[in-house]
C-alpha positions in Angstrom: 44.5 -37.3 34.9 44.8 -40.7 33.0 46.8 -40.7 29.9 44.6 -41.0 26.7 45.6 -43.1 23.6 44.6 -41.9 20.2 45.6 -43.1 16.6 44.3 -44.6 13.3 43.4 -48.4 12.9 43.0 -49.8 9.5 39.8 -52.6 9.1 41.7 -55.0 6.4 40.6 -58.1 5.0 39.3 -60.3 2.1 35.8 -59.3 0.8 32.5 -60.4 2.8 34.2 -60.7 6.1 32.3 -58.1 7.8 34.6 -54.9 7.7 31.9 -52.3 7.0 29.5 -54.1 9.5 32.4 -54.1 12.1 33.1 -50.0 12.0 29.3 -49.6 12.1 28.8 -51.7 15.2 31.6 -49.8 16.9 30.8 -46.1 15.9 27.4 -47.3 16.7 25.8 -45.6 13.5 26.0 -46.6 9.9 28.4 -44.7 7.7 29.9 -47.8 5.5 27.1 -49.2 3.3 26.6 -53.4 3.6 25.3 -56.0 1.4 25.8 -59.4 1.0 27.4 -59.1 -2.0 31.5 -58.9 -2.5 33.4 -55.7 -2.8 30.5 -53.2 -1.7 33.0 -51.2 -0.2 34.9 -49.2 -2.8 36.1 -46.1 -0.9 38.4 -46.0 2.5 35.8 -44.6 5.0 37.4 -42.9 8.4 34.9 -44.0 11.3 35.7 -41.8 14.9 35.0 -43.7 17.7 35.7 -41.5 20.9 36.1 -43.4 24.3 36.4 -41.9 27.5 40.2 -43.5 27.7 40.7 -42.2 24.1 40.0 -42.1 20.5 40.4 -44.8 17.8 39.9 -43.1 14.3 38.6 -46.6 11.9 39.7 -46.5 8.5 37.5 -48.9 6.6 38.7 -50.3 3.5 37.7 -52.6 0.5 38.3 -56.0 0.1 41.8 -57.3 -1.1 40.8 -59.8 -3.5 42.2 -61.7 -6.6 39.3 -61.3 -8.5 40.4 -60.1 -12.1 42.5 -57.3 -13.3 40.6 -54.6 -14.4 40.9 -50.7 -13.7 38.3 -50.9 -10.6 39.8 -54.2 -9.1 43.5 -52.8 -9.3 42.1 -49.6 -7.6 40.3 -51.4 -4.9 43.5 -53.1 -4.0 45.5 -50.3 -4.5 43.0 -48.4 -1.5 43.4 -51.4 0.6 47.1 -51.6 1.1 47.9 -47.9 0.8 46.5 -47.4 4.3 48.8 -49.9 5.6 51.9 -48.3 6.4 50.0 -45.1 7.4 48.3 -46.5 10.6 49.4 -47.3 14.0 47.6 -50.4 14.0 45.5 -53.1 11.7 42.5 -55.1 12.2 43.1 -58.2 10.5 39.3 -59.3 10.0 38.6 -63.1 8.9 35.6 -65.0 8.9 35.1 -67.8 11.5 35.8 -71.1 10.6 37.0 -70.4 7.1 40.4 -69.5 5.6 40.8 -69.1 2.1 43.7 -68.0 -0.1 42.8 -64.3 -0.3 43.1 -64.5 3.2 46.3 -65.2 3.2 47.2 -62.9 0.4 45.8 -60.4 2.5 47.8 -61.7 5.6 51.2 -61.3 3.2 50.2 -57.7 2.8 49.9 -57.1 6.3 53.1 -59.0 7.0 54.9 -56.3 4.5 53.6 -53.5 6.5 55.4 -54.5 9.7 52.4 -52.4 12.2 50.9 -54.3 14.9 48.1 -56.3 14.2 45.2 -57.8 16.0 43.2 -60.4 14.6 39.5 -60.2 14.7 37.6 -63.6 13.9 34.1 -62.1 12.9 30.9 -63.6 12.8 31.2 -66.2 15.6 27.3 -66.1 16.1 27.0 -68.0 12.8 29.1 -70.7 14.0 26.5 -73.3 15.0 29.2 -76.1 16.4 30.9 -74.3 19.3 33.7 -76.7 19.7 35.2 -76.1 16.6 36.0 -72.5 16.9 38.8 -72.9 19.3 40.7 -75.0 17.3 40.3 -72.5 14.5 41.2 -69.5 16.5 44.5 -71.4 17.9 45.7 -72.4 14.2 44.5 -68.9 12.6 46.5 -67.1 15.4 49.5 -69.4 14.9 49.9 -67.7 11.2 51.5 -64.7 12.4 53.0 -62.8 16.0 49.5 -61.0 16.3 49.1 -58.6 19.4 45.9 -59.8 20.2 43.0 -62.1 19.3 39.6 -61.5 19.0 36.3 -63.6 18.1 33.7 -61.3 18.0 30.0 -60.5 16.1 29.8 -57.5 14.5 26.1 -58.1 14.0 24.8 -58.7 17.8 28.1 -56.6 19.3 29.5 -59.5 21.4 33.2 -59.1 22.6 33.2 -55.5 20.3 33.8 -53.6 23.4 36.8 -55.8 24.4 38.1 -55.3 20.9 37.6 -51.7 21.4 39.4 -51.9 24.9 42.9 -53.8 23.0 42.8 -51.5 20.4 43.2 -48.5 22.6 45.8 -50.4 24.9 48.0 -50.6 21.6 47.8 -47.0 20.2 50.4 -44.2 21.0 49.2 -41.7 24.2 47.8 -38.3 22.8 45.2 -36.2 22.1 42.4 -36.6 20.0 42.8 -36.1 15.8 39.2 -35.4 16.0 36.1 -33.4 17.8 34.3 -35.7 20.1 31.0 -35.3 18.1 33.1 -36.0 15.0 32.1 -39.6 13.4 33.9 -39.0 9.9 35.5 -37.3 7.6 33.5 -37.8 4.6 30.7 -35.4 3.4 27.0 -35.7 2.9 27.4 -35.4 -0.6 29.4 -38.6 -0.5 27.1 -40.4 1.9 24.3 -40.1 -0.6 26.0 -41.5 -3.7 26.7 -44.6 -1.3 23.2 -44.9 -0.2 22.0 -45.1 -3.7 24.5 -47.3 -4.5 23.9 -49.7 -1.3 20.2 -49.9 -2.6 21.3 -51.1 -6.2 23.7 -53.5 -4.8 21.4 -55.1 -2.3 18.3 -55.2 -5.5 20.1 -56.5 -8.3 22.3 -59.9 -9.1 25.5 -60.7 -9.4 26.7 -58.8 -12.5 24.8 -55.3 -12.2 25.9 -54.0 -9.1 29.5 -54.4 -10.3 29.1 -51.9 -13.6 27.6 -49.7 -11.9 28.5 -46.3 -9.8 26.6 -43.2 -8.5 27.6 -39.7 -9.1 25.7 -36.6 -7.2 25.4 -34.2 -9.7 23.8 -31.7 -7.4 23.2 -31.2 -3.5 21.7 -28.2 -2.1 20.3 -27.2 1.3 16.9 -25.0 2.0 15.4 -24.5 4.8 14.3 -27.6 6.0 15.4 -30.2 3.3 18.5 -31.1 0.8 17.9 -31.7 -3.1 19.6 -34.4 -4.3 20.3 -35.1 -8.1 21.7 -37.8 -8.8 23.3 -39.8 -12.0 23.2 -43.7 -12.0 26.1 -45.0 -14.5 25.8 -48.2 -16.5 28.4 -49.5 -18.9 25.2 -51.1 -21.4 21.8 -50.4 -22.2 20.5 -53.8 -20.8 21.6 -52.9 -17.3 19.7 -49.5 -17.7 16.6 -51.5 -18.6 17.1 -53.5 -15.7 17.5 -50.8 -13.1 14.4 -48.9 -14.6 12.0 -52.0 -14.4 8.7 -51.6 -15.4 7.2 -48.6 -16.3 10.0 -47.4 -13.7 8.8 -49.2 -11.0 12.2 -50.2 -9.5 14.1 -47.2 -10.5 11.3 -45.6 -8.2 11.9 -47.9 -5.6 15.4 -47.7 -5.5 15.5 -44.2 -4.9 12.1 -44.1 -2.2 15.0 -46.7 -0.2 17.5 -44.3 -0.8 15.5 -40.9 0.0 14.1 -43.0 3.4 18.0 -43.9 4.5 19.4 -40.3 3.6 16.4 -38.8 6.0 17.4 -40.9 8.9 21.0 -40.3 8.6 20.8 -36.4 8.0 18.0 -35.5 10.4 16.2 -33.4 7.8 13.8 -34.2 4.8 15.2 -35.0 1.6 13.9 -34.4 -1.9 15.5 -37.1 -4.6 16.1 -37.1 -8.4 17.6 -40.0 -9.9 18.8 -41.0 -13.9 20.5 -43.6 -15.4 23.1 -42.7 -18.4 25.5 -45.3 -20.0 29.2 -45.0 -20.4 30.6 -48.1 -21.9 33.6 -49.9 -19.7 34.1 -47.2 -17.5 34.9 -49.6 -14.5 38.1 -50.6 -17.0 39.1 -47.0 -17.6 41.5 -45.4 -15.1 40.4 -42.1 -16.2 37.0 -42.6 -16.0 37.4 -43.8 -12.5 39.0 -40.6 -11.6 36.5 -38.3 -13.5 34.2 -40.6 -11.4 35.7 -40.0 -7.8 37.9 -43.1 -7.6 40.8 -41.5 -6.5 41.2 -42.3 -2.8 
């Protein structure tokens, strides 16, 4: 029997390069929430991809960034950087035809970790002038001694199969870390809060998504139903009013879409109730972050 390879693979990069979309595409199921806004991912999430040749344990991370020094910003960067020395391989994800100071900062963190690193150039499907891609690939690949380089599209799956084979070839030989039918180490309760936050992040402008978080107060399983009570925490009364909307219409629609996403994930009916409360400056308070579950 051919030896199997298995190990941990961190997905790192600046915000908005498509790390979570890459995880979801490889796993074949939505585990990480996504939106067009930076810093949508706030927690590290494990996604398990089991193949005949072995098992890749992805660790999706928040985007490493240079955008302020609030407690939340420090938490996001610390969460992402903390996994770099604890994995077998690093996937460094960048956006095709775009290199920024934040990419440079991520690369510096990766170099300090000294782990085998694969360069993944995502969003190649968006490149209109294809002849520009090869010079970008060559220039970016020259920035470090990468083990492999893969141009991919998390949107349409282009080259994802080749990327997975490349990862497996670099992982050590060994048994699977997780059962073949397990996709993640996160609980259904965790995904309930994330799916609500995804709807809020997608629905509102630049400020509000960063001033809110979601806490699950109750998660009960009945015969054919999950009963979920959730709290949305915001920092100001004005934010609360915007999320509720006129006669509660906006909050009702948010809850509806989150419930539909939960039922799709859980495979059973969901009864969802949502309330909103104000906790001033929670995102700047390190103890508040810990109390609200930001303790990866």
